[in-house]
C-alpha positions in Angstrom: 0.0 0.0 0.0 1.3 3.4 -0.9 1.2 6.5 1.3 -1.4 8.1 -1.0 -3.7 5.0 -0.6 -3.1 4.9 3.2 -4.1 8.6 3.4 -7.3 7.8 1.5 -8.1 4.9 3.7 -7.5 7.0 6.8 -9.5 10.0 5.5 -12.4 7.8 4.5 -12.4 6.1 7.9 -12.3 9.3 9.8 -15.2 10.8 7.8 -17.4 7.7 8.4 -16.3 7.6 12.1 -17.3 11.2 12.6 -20.7 10.5 11.2 -21.2 7.4 13.4 -20.1 9.3 16.5 -22.3 12.2 15.8 -25.2 9.9 15.2 -24.8 7.9 18.4 -24.2 11.1 20.5 -27.6 12.4 19.3 -26.2 15.3 17.2 -27.5 14.0 13.9 -30.1 11.4 12.9 -28.8 9.1 10.1 -32.0 7.2 10.0 -33.6 10.1 8.1 -32.8 11.1 4.5 -30.4 14.0 4.6 -27.3 15.4 2.8 -25.2 13.7 5.4 -25.6 10.5 3.4 -23.6 12.2 0.6 -20.8 12.7 3.1 -21.0 9.0 4.1 -20.8 8.1 0.4 -17.6 10.2 -0.1 -16.1 8.7 3.0 -16.9 5.2 1.9 -15.6 5.9 -1.6 -12.3 7.2 -0.2 -12.0 4.1 2.1 -12.6 1.6 -0.7 -10.4 3.5 -3.2 -7.5 3.1 -0.8 -7.8 -0.7 -0.9 -9.0 -1.3 -4.5 -7.5 1.6 -6.4 -10.8 2.2 -8.2 -12.0 5.8 -8.1 -15.2 6.8 -10.0 -14.2 10.5 -9.8 -10.9 9.8 -11.6 -12.8 7.9 -14.4 -15.2 10.8 -14.8 -12.5 13.4 -14.9 -10.5 11.4 -17.4 -13.6 11.0 -19.6 -13.9 14.8 -19.5 -10.4 15.1 -20.9 -8.3 15.9 -17.8 -4.8 14.5 -17.8 -3.5 12.2 -15.0 -0.3 13.4 -13.3 0.3 9.9 -11.9 0.8 11.4 -8.4 -2.8 11.5 -7.4 -4.3 9.4 -4.6 -7.2 8.8 -6.9 -5.3 7.8 -10.1 -7.1 4.5 -10.7 
């Protein structure tokens, strides 16, 4: 695992952990539809990208014509 992938795993985990902690402390209610589910999706995507290397955002940006520098954490 590279440093970039480890950072993605860590960032994704921390995003999801913060949502879970806020939910169980009563600050937010994840049982209702809200924009926080978008945050959960981003965290989960970062987490899985760190392990699999697959990044939907990178595929979309490449399809739009952006070039890959090769140094990106999301260069899959």
